[in-house]
N, C-alpha and C positions, 0 to 999 in steps of 0.2 A: 568747317567754319571755325575761325580762330576767335576764342573768347578774349575779350579785352577787360582788364581790371583797372578800375579807377583808383588812382593813388592821391591821397591828400598831400598837397604841397605845403610844407612848413616854410613860411616867409618871415622876414624880419621887418618890424615896423620902423618908423623913424627913430624911435628911442632905442633901437637895437634889441628889442624883445622879440623872440620868435613867436609868431602867431599862426593859428590854424583856422581856416575859414569856418565860421559857424561856432567857434569855441572861444571861451575866455581863458586867458593864461593867468595862473596863480603861481608866483614864485615861492619856492620853499628852499630851506637850507637844513642840512643835517644838524649843524650846531653853529654857534656864533663864530667859531674859528674858520669855518668854511667861507671862502671869498665868493666863489661863483654860485649861482642859483640854479636849481632844477625847477622846471615848469610843469605844473599840472594843467591839463586842458579839460575844462568843464563846460557842460551845457545842460539844459533841462532835458530830461529823458522823454523822448517822443517815439511813437511807433506809427506805422502806417494804419490807415483806417481799415477796420475789420480784423486787425491782428491783435490777439490777446497777449497781454504781458503781465507778469506777476507784480510789476512795479507800477504804482500809481503815477501817471504822467506829470501831474502838477506838483507833486511833493517829492519827486525823485530827482537827484542830481547824478548825472552820468560823468564819470571821471576817467580820463585817459592818462597814460604815461606815469602810472604809479610805480615808484622805484621799489626794489625788493626790501629795503630797510623800513619802508613805511607800511606798518601793519594796520589792521582794522581799528585797533585801539588808538593809533596815531591819527588816523583820519577822523575818528570820532572826536578826539581832543582838538584837532585843528579847525574843524567845522562847527563845533558846538557853539562858538560865539554867534553864529548866524541864526541859531534857534535850536530848540530841543530836537535831537536826532533819535529816531526810532530804531534804525538798524543800519549796519554797514556790512557789505559783502564784497569780497574780492574774488575775481574770476580771471581765468586765463584769457578769455575772449568774450565779446559781447554776446548776450542771449538774443537769438533771432525770433524765438517764439516761446510760448509758455510750455514748460515741461514739469512733470511731477518731481518733487524733491523729497528726499528722505530727511527726517529730523536730524539735526547735527548731533554728533557723538563726541564725547570727550576722549575716547580711546581709538575708535575706528574713524579716522579722518582721512581725506584724500591726500595724496602726495603733494607737497607744496610746489608751486610753479617757480622754477628757477629763472627769474627774469622779471621784466616789467609786466604789469597787470592792468586790468580795468576794474573800476569799482562802481557800485550802486549805493548811493547814500540816500536813505529814506528819512525825510523830515516829518515832523508831526504837523507842521503848518505850511501852506503853500508859499507864504511870504519869505520863508527861510531860503528857498531856492534863489530868489532874486538877490537876497543879501549875500549868498555865497558867490554868485556871479560877479558881484561888485567888489570882492576882496582884492586888495592890492598887494599885501605882503611886504617883504618876504616873511613867511611863517617858519618857525623853528620846530623841527621834528624832535630833537633831543634837547631837553633843558635840564637844569639842576633839579627841579622838582619832579620831572618826568624823564629820567634818562633812558635812552634806547641803547641796549647792549649790541655790540658788534664784535666781529673777529672771534677770538678764542672764548671770550666771555659768553657770546651768543651760542657758540657750539656747545659749551658746557651746559648752558641752560636748556638747549634743545635736547641734549642727551638725558639730562635729569628728568625733563618732562616726558621723554619717551618711555620711561620705566613706569608702568601703571601699578596702581594699588590692586593686589589680587582680589580683595573683598569687593571693592567698588566695581572692578571689572566683572566679577561674577554676578553682581546685582544687575548690572546693565545688560549682560547677556541673557540672564533669566527673564528680564522684562521684555527684551526683544523677542525671545522665543515664545513667550506667552502671547504677545501681540500677533506674531506670525501664525501660531496655532489657531488663535481665535479667528483670524482672517480666513485661513484655509477651511475651518469648520463652517463659517458663514457662506463661503462660496459653494461648498459641497451641499449644504442645506438648500441654498437657492437653486442649484442645479437639479436637486432631487424634486423640489416643488414644481419646477418648470418642465420636468420630464413628462411627456405625453400630453401636455397642454398645448392646444393650437394657438398660434399667434393671431394677429389682426387679419392676416390674409388667409388663414385656415391651414397654414403649414405646421407640421409637428416636427419638433427637433428630435432626431433619433441619435442616441449615444450608444457607443459600444463599450461594454464592460466585460473584461476577461473573466473566465472562471478561476484562473490561477491567481492566488493572492499576490499582492505586490511585495517585493522584497523589503524587509525592514531596513530602515535607515540607521544601521549600526556600523561600527568600524569592522566587525568580523564579516558582515555581509559584503561590505565594500571590498575587503581583501579577497574574499572568495571570487567576486566578479573580476577583479584585476588579475588574479591567478588564472582564471578560465580564459580571459582574453590573451594572456601571455602564452598559454599553451596553444591557443588557436593560431596566434601569429607564428609560433615556432613551427607548426605543421605546414604553414604556407610559405615558409622560407624557401628560396631557390636552392636546390641541391646541384652540385657539379656545375656551378656557374662558370668557373674558369677551366681552361683546357688542362692544366696540370692536375686539378681535382678530378676531372673525368679520367685521365690516364691512371692516377693512383687507384681509383675505384676499380678500373679494369684489371690492374695488376693484383689487387687484393682478391678479386673474384676468381682469377685464374689460379692463384695460390691455394685458395680454398678448394677448388675443384681437384687439383693435383693431390692435395692432402687426403681428400675423401676417396680418390681413386686408389691411393696406396693402402688406405685402411681397408677398402673393399678387397683388394688383392690378398692381403694378409688373412682376412676372414675366410676367403675361398680356399686358400691353401690349408688352413686349419681344419676346415670342414672335410677336405679330401683326405687328410691324414687320419682323421678320426673315423672315416667310413669303413666298416667291416662287414663281411658276409656272415650273417647269422640266420641260417634256415630255421632253427628251432629256438 
């Protein structure tokens, strides 16, 4: 069975503006010097009935065709005239269902998407979505009061931001480990409480706990495990895989046998020479 994919056809209206069915087009320009416009396609965020979404449908604006130079701060500034914005999030592709998210980190952030993205803009009031759909533009991304760096200047800023502060990094890592240890302790305590307790249907959950203690999560223990695995793989390596290796092994074995034979002959001759008749 051949699966068919539906592709949204971008059409041009009578005014020459490319349109997308079900979306409103908002023209933007990088700066005043740019003559041509780039178009953002926006609509109210909606999901199918029965599908959970982390974005409220009546207060969320879904944005397509977001260029790489348009950051979350830029979208916040461009759409703030429509109403107070609660949050802006850029993603590589639309979210199909609700999924658990980790809190954002200043140091450990995902790799940026090299290309066009989608965005979810959450407003504080539902009327702001209608105002955003009615925007005409063109909107300027980079202005004198809010310049957007590009080219070499952007690379320099990205490199500077990539060098973290050691003390701030240590504080965040310690906070993360404390949260993780607390979560593991709560799960172990909950599992210990539920051990041996029958559920609603009378079934008892049986868990297996080994007598041997778990290896400590230290660097030395990890290195010992890796060394043990390396020795195990070395023992399992194929010997004499090629024909020339097999021939060399045979020749070495024959040479060792000949050497041992000559040594045995010399030993026997020495024993014969030393043998004497001694009756008393």
